[in-house]
N, C-alpha and C positions, 0 to 999 in steps of 0.2 A: 506691407512696405514698411521701412524703418526709419530711414534719413533721405533726403533731398540735398543735393549739390548743385548749386547755379551758378553761370559763368556772367558775363557781360550782359548788362540788360540793353534793349533797342535794336535787336536782333531778331531774325525767324530763329524759332526754338529746334533745335535737335534733343530729341529725347532718348535717353540709352539707359536700358536696365542693367542693372549690375548684381551679383551672385554676391549674397552676403556672405559665405563662407571662403575660404582660401584655396585658390586654383594657383598658388605662386609658382612661378614668377608671371604668370598670364594674367592673374586678376586676385586682388586681395586688399583687405582692408587696413591701410597703415596705422601704425601707431596713434596718427592723430585721429582716428575715425574715420577717413577719407579713402574713396576709392584710390586704387593704385596697380601698377604691373603694365605689363607690355600692351595687353589689350586696351586698357585705360589709356596710356599715350597716343595708341591709335585712335582712339574715339577724340580725343582732345586735338590731336594734328586735324582729322577731319573737319570739325567744328571750326578750327580757326581757319583751315584753307577755304572753307566753304563761307564763312563768315556769317558763320549762324552761333546763337548763344546755346551751349550745353548744360543740360538737365540731366543729371544722372539720379537714379533713383534706386535705393538697395533691396532686393527682395531674397526670399528663398528660393531654393532651386525650382521648384512648381511655380511660384509665382512670377521667376525669373522668366520662364518659358512664356507665362500666360501674357506677359504683360507687351510682349512684342505680338503675337498670335492676335490678340483682341484689337491691336493697334492703339492702345493707350500709351505705347513709346515705339520709338522708330526702328531701334535696331541692340542687339545684342553682340558685342564685340568678342565673347569667347563663348563659342561652341562647335562640337564635332559635327560636321557634316555625316548624315546616316541614313540609311533608305527608312527608315521609321519617322526621320523627322523632315524630309523631302516631302510631305503631304501638308506641313506644320508652315513651314518657311522657305524661303528662298535663299540660298547661300552665296555667299561671293566667293573668291578663290580662295586657297589656302594661304596663310601668312605664316605660320608655323606648326609644326609636328612634334607631339610629345610621345612617349612609351609608358604603356601601364606595367606595372611592377608589384609585386608581392612584398609585403611588411610582415615582418614576424616578430614576435618575443626573442631579444639576445640569445637566449640559452635554449632555444627551440631550433634543433639541428635537421628537423625532417626535410627540409626543402635547399639544404647546403650543397647535396650533390646533384641536384638538377641543373642542367644545361640547356635544356630546351624547354620550350613552351608545352609540346607533348608529356614531359616528364613533370613539369610543374603540375599539368591539368588532371593527372593521375594522383600526383602526391595530395591534391585537395580533395581529393574525394572523399565526401564524406564532414568535410569541414565546414566551419560558420566563418564567414567572411563578411566583413565589414565596408559597406559602399555607400555611395551616394544614388539613392532611388530616382529611377528614370534616369538615370546618368548612361554612358557608353559602357562603364563597367558593370553596370547591374544588367545592360543588354547582352553583352558578353558572356557575363557569368551563369547567365539563364540554358547557356549552350554547352556548359561545363558539367558534366555528370558527379551527381551526389553531392554538390554544393548547395548549403542554407545559406541565404542571404539575411544581413540584418542591415537596415538601412540609417543613416545618420543624415544630420545636416551638413557637417562640414568635418575637416580632417581633425581638427583640436580633440573634437568628442571621438570620435573613432580611434585616434591614438588612445585615449584613455581606456575605452573599452577593450583594444589591444592589450596594453597594460596589466588589466584587473583581470584579463580572462574572458570577459563577456564575449567575445569572438576568439578566433584561431589566428585569421589573418586580416590582412586589410589590402585592397586593392586600390592604387592612385597613381596617378600620371606625373611624370617627371620630364622635364626639357632636359636631356641627356646631352653631355660634352664630354668627349674622350672616354665612352662607354661608363659615365658616372653619373647619377642624379644630381642636378644641381640645385641644391636645398640645403639648409641649414637644420632640418628637423631632425637628423640622425646625430648630430653635435649635440644638440639641446636635448635629446633623449637616448639616454646610453641604452635605456632598458629595451629597445627596440633595434633593428637593424633591416637593412634594404636586402631584397633578392633580385641581383642585376640579372635578371633574364626576363626581356620584355615579353609581354604575351600579347599584347596588341598595340598597336599605334593608334594614335588621336590626332588626326589633323584638325586644327583649329582655323575657325574662318568667321566669316561675319553674316549672323542670319537676319533677315527683315521679313516682313510681313508678306506673304505671297502677292504677287502682281506690282509689288513696289518697283519698278523694274528701273525707273530713274534714279533713287536713290542708289540700287545697285550696282548701276555701271559708274556712279562717282565713286563710291567706295573700290570700285575694281580699278578704278582709275588710280586711284590714292594708294593701293597696295601693291601696283604694277611700279608705280614711280618711286617709292619707298624701297623695295628691291633693288631697282635699277641704281639709284644713286648712292645705297647704302645706310639712308637712315635707318632701315628697319633695323640692319645690323646693329646701328649705334643703341636702338632703343634696348634690342636685346642683350645686348653687352652689359647696359645700366643695370640690369636685373639679376646678372650672372657673373 
């Protein structure tokens, strides 16, 4: 655990675990060192509407998962429901979907002609791909023939590794609008590029401890409400 951020006092506490790395625009640590993003806004909205004091603690990815599975925290607001995780958590309804795409060095043309997931998977055979350990990318890449993975804690260190040749590619999730990933990563890093061929989709949902049906029902009510009244669209537009 790195930091704690606590809201108003005198209320029941709602404890949310936050990933220390960047999964922008879903979740990231802003320039003030505080959690930010679509998922964080949803957590704040739930706490406000349920009249609870929001407490957010920042963890590495493994600690992030363990915080809710162990019961020390109530929820993760940014996690992909996958079969491997169903035994660990109960998941809310999906509130957003991201597309996983490969990043390459700008002078690497080996994936440029790929237009399908199948072509990408053939082209990355024998290559080293930077990923987040125990993530949906990690699980997916285990099914791709010939890929070696190198694990990192966040996107920033993956990008450095890609630039210096430590890995051949990086696989990461992007929110996609008009067929383009919504991010300033490539504008700020001209040495790398994105291969705009989705190889998997990652739904984002809220994870709670197994059996916490009351909390799950409340969160699902919130998700349904913000989808129907336009508040979710407004939150997403804020970050894209």
